[in-house]
PARO-849358 format. One record per residue (C-alpha): x, y, z. Coordinates in steps of 0.001 Angstrom, whole numbers, padded with zeros to 6 digits, always signed. Layout:
REM PARO-849358
XYZ/...
END
This chain:
REM PARO-849358
-020670-006658-081042/-017930-004078-081314/-020351-001412-080086/-021201-003479-077016/-017541-003847-076082/-017062-000114-076589/-020073+000514-074325/-018516-001545-071542/-015033-000139-072094/-016290+003428-071834/-017771+002721-068403/-015399+000217-066805/-012044+001107-068428/-010659-002415-068747/-007497-002916-070757/-006747-006322-072306/-009527-008354-070681/-010872-009855-073902/-007467-010908-075165/-006781-012634-071825/-010233-014219-071539/-010152-015424-075143/-006733-016998-074634/-007968-018885-071586/-011219-020045-073200/-009480-021157-076396/-007184-023365-074310/-010200-025181-072883/-011302-027921-075286/-014597-028254-073444/-015811-024833-074576/-013703-023608-077489/-015452-025327-080399/-017969-022538-081051/-016019-019651-079525/-014391-016944-081615/-014649-013376-080369/-011832-012232-082620/-009344-011472-079844/-006010-013227-080266/-002925-013112-078086/+000148-015326-078145/+000962-014559-074528/-000002-016765-071623/-001675-014125-069440/-001316-013917-065690/-004458-014335-063618/-005342-014640-059942/-005964-010960-059223/-007214-010659-055673/-010538-008972-055026/-010806-007249-051653/-012903-004547-050042/-013745-001995-051455/-013336-003586-054912/-016256-004163-057256/-016510-007338-059313/-017690-006879-062929/-018341-009838-065230/-017871-008621-068790/-020080-010266-071448/-018918-013370-073302/-020599-014934-076301/-020440-018101-078373/-021276-018283-082070/-020878-015980-085022/-023096-012873-084890/-023036-012627-088693/-024142-016190-089451/-026223-017220-086421/-029934-017696-087119/-031028-016548-083656/-029431-014490-080891/-030095-015588-077311/-029253-013279-074409/-028722-014903-070987/-028876-012772-067855/-027949-013828-064356/-028764-011677-061358/-025303-010163-060720/-021611-011146-060631/-020324-012873-057512/-017290-012736-055264/-015786-015906-056715/-012328-017441-056272/-009336-015274-057140/-008467-017632-060013/-011569-016311-061821/-010299-012719-061774/-008811-012000-065195/-007947-008312-064917/-008008-005524-062374/-008325-001765-062704/-006501-000558-059609/-007509+003076-060069/-011251+002366-060241/-011219-000736-057981/-012817-002954-060627/-011991-006659-060849/-013073-008310-064108/-014138-011888-064769/-016342-013891-067117/-019972-014805-066383/-020184-018169-064592/-016415-018679-064852/-016740-019782-068478/-013008-020327-068982/-013073-023139-066384/-016098-025069-067625/-015666-028845-067797/-017886-031930-067955/-018579-031764-064207/-019413-028052-064124/-023095-027280-063473/-023118-024394-065954/-021475-026466-068662/-024092-029172-068144/-026889-026617-068395/-025636-024608-071385/-023697-027051-073574/-026770-027967-075618/-027090-024396-076855/-023592-022854-076849/-022305-025468-079302/-025121-024873-081805/-023639-022852-084673/-027109-021565-085532/-027258-019739-082193/-025399-016750-080790/-025344-017316-077010/-024569-014109-075130/-023932-014141-071349/-024165-011168-069001/-025876-009964-065786/-028787-007709-064888/-026799-005844-062215/-023312-005160-063510/-021434-004476-060265/-020955-006759-057268/-019540-004980-054242/-016877-006954-052409/-017312-006801-048626/-015152-008081-045799/-016450-011649-046278/-017980-013550-049183/-021046-014353-047095/-021657-010658-046388/-021036-009739-050047/-023577-012266-051306/-026150-011258-048690/-025897-007574-049597/-026160-008357-053320/-029261-010470-052798/-031187-008067-050549/-030231-005031-052669/-030936-006625-056061/-034090-004664-056900/-032603-001429-055597/-029489-001907-057722/-031327-003204-060787/-034551-001229-060817/-033768+001821-058724/-030417+002668-060270/-031159+004545-063496/-027534+004184-064576/-027783+000406-064350/-031090+000037-066161/-030130+002650-068756/-026899+000791-069467/-028742-002527-069788/-031300-001030-072162/-028481+000241-074390/-026879-003218-074303/-030126-004944-075293/-030714-002489-078113/-027209-003052-079490/-027439-006839-079313/-031043-006973-080558/-031658-010533-079297/-034444-012773-080554/-035091-013904-076990/-033895-012795-073554/-033568-015473-070885/-033741-014672-067200/-031860-017226-065116/-033896-017607-061941/-036888-015717-060595/-035275-012362-059779/-033675-011914-063179/-036773-013052-065017/-039150-010822-063016/-036963-007778-063618/-036629-008485-067345/-040316-009236-067708/-041175-005924-066056/-038953-003779-068239/-038640-005570-071574/-041705-007770-072145/-043519-005114-074194/-040792-005048-076830/-038862-008339-076392/-039497-012039-075984/-038670-013003-072394/-038280-016573-071139/-037495-017948-067691/-035026-020784-067142/-034126-022405-063854/-030802-021189-062535/-028249-024013-062846/-027016-023348-059308/-030471-023642-057731/-031285-026416-055285/-032311-029880-056407/-036062-030256-056987/-037460-031964-053879/-040386-033516-055714/-038581-034926-058742/-035065-035167-057246/-033815-033572-060486/-030724-031373-060505/-031233-027727-061456/-028736-027914-064323/-030648-030801-065889/-033889-028841-065676/-032181-025782-067182/-030680-027860-070000/-034070-029295-070921/-035745-025885-070798/-033024-024310-072944/-033205-026951-075649/-036976-026419-075868/-036551-022630-076116/-033791-022993-078691/-035907-025249-080894/-038940-022995-080492/-037192-019868-081756/-035251-021646-084494/-038466-023121-085864/-040055-019653-085937/-037268-018277-088135/
END
């Protein structure tokens, strides 16, 4: 895992992000029971860094579980970071215009959070290393959040598949982690991962927890995702 952090640090030049993120996550009793990335700080870090044009949002990877004792390693990939609330911004590199946060705002998860509901069945399993990141690493902040999200969505394949720096970086990350299964959250992530990694890796698709409610079953997306994840978890644990 040290090599992965070094890979990210060499490209994005963050400073004390992991100390700050770890402090915040460890204060949250909803998510701290299987979290130990080895970064300790006694300081209560300041947050709320503002992201504004032309900043780029980067969600640095977070994982739950012990990489040395976990039976399986599961890699989760969303499509890209998002222009979320300023409270989610943990650190900022003013020189390079990078604003850093955690995937899915992990430090704020609680019982009502859609991501917590979807992932809690797997992140608390000590037999599993759950690793969270994105396919596209950079989210460009525009004048408005609506414009930022629109540009990210329409340019996903260009940024993910057409940018050799992005795909090359992701391939290095996958090789370093060496996951037992890679999970694409939603269609775009899954289709990209299936195209580039299915020959050498196990790829599974899980409904994105933030997707719309199923019109036929009236089931929430996070409940569908939770059920799918438990099935995948059991499948790969049984094969070990």
